[in-house]
N, C-alpha and C positions, 0 to 999 in steps of 0.2 A: 403233420411230425410235428410233434410239439420242437420251442427251442428249446436251445442248447444254450449253457450258462458253462463255461470251460473253466477250470477252476487248477489250482495248484494246492495239494491240504499234504499237511505230514503228520505223520504216524510218531507226533512229540512221544517218546521212554525215557526213563527217568533213571538212575541208578539203582530205583527199588525193582525196575518191571514196569511199576506204574504208568498208564497214558493220558495224556493232558486232551481235557476237551475246552471250548468255551462257548461261549454262549454270547450272541451280539445285542445290545442294547435293543431292548422292545418286540425281544422274542425270545422262545420256548427249548425252541430245541436245542439242544449241546453236541455241536461238534468238532470236526476235526480241525485246529487251525490252518491256514491259508486265507486263498483267495484267487480272485479271475486275475487271470491271466492278460496281461495288457498286449495291443499288436505289436508285432515285432518282438515280442519278449519269449526266449524260451523258459520251458514251465520251472526251470528251476532256481534262475534269476526271480522271479513271479514268487517264489515260495520264500529264499531269505528276505526279498522285500515286503512281503505280506510279515512275515517270522518279526524282525526289525518294528515295524507298524502297528502292529497288533499285541508284542509282546516283549517289547523292548528287547530281543532276543537277537543277537547276531550269529547269522554261521555263516560258515561260508561251503560254497555249493560242491565241494568235494567233501564235507560233511553231511550229504542231503544222499543216500541208498536208491535210487528208482523203487521201486513194489510193482509199477503196473498204472491200468489203466480201469477205474469205476465210475461207471453209471450207475445212477439212483432218480426218484422223484426229490428236486428241491423241495427245499422245507419248511422254506418264505416265499417263495415263490412261486403262487398254484398255476400249473401246464406248462412249468417249463423243466427239464432234466438237467440236472447237473452230472457235468462228467470231467471226473478228477484226476488227473495225473499225482498219484498219492508215492511219497518219497518217505522213509523211515530216517531218524533223525534220534541219535542217542544224545540230550544234554545233562548235563549236573548244576545247573544254575538256577537260583529263583526265576521269576518271572512274572511282569506285574503288564497285569491288565491295560490296555491301550484303546486309543481312537477309538471305535463303533465296538468294542467288547467288554461288557460290562461283568462276565463273572466267568473267572478261573475254573478247574474240576480236576483231579489228578483222579482217575479211578485205575481198582483192578480188573482189564481187559476179561477177565474171567469170568464179569459180569459188569452188569450196567450202573451201579452205583445206584440205583432206584432216582434216574434223572431220564428226563424227555431228552431222546433224543433223536435227531434225524435221522433219514430213510438209510440214506448213505453210511454210515457210522453202525447204526445197527445190524443191517441188515448183509454190508458187505466189508467194514472195517475193520471192525472185532472182531468178527467171526474168522479175514483171513487172517490177523495179530494170533488166537488162540489158535489156531493150527499150525499158526510156524512157530508156538512155541511149544507143541507137540511132537512135533515132527523133530527137535535138536535134539 
């Protein structure tokens, strides 16, 4: 059984419908912002904490809409599976990389922005977002 990393992740959507991806220092893959859920912490609380730590972005837990649980091989930890509690958050404020985030990039969800994407983002989250756009 592979080791599991439990995280809370955000499908951050800007006013133009683009989604924000982040790349951690010393890594290649872009992924959803978010991070590990601490013991005793609710996923939405972890999300709010991580968005503030990584992007200087303050959200109220009520701003985050739960979308579901997604799993994929971890991008940066070989042999691990990442299990993400995914939330949709609409923002119209600038974000700045902080903590371990080296780069942020807004991309059109219809494509991959020419970026190297983490498996969770590439195989599950972006296709999920695209499908939700065509369902509207």
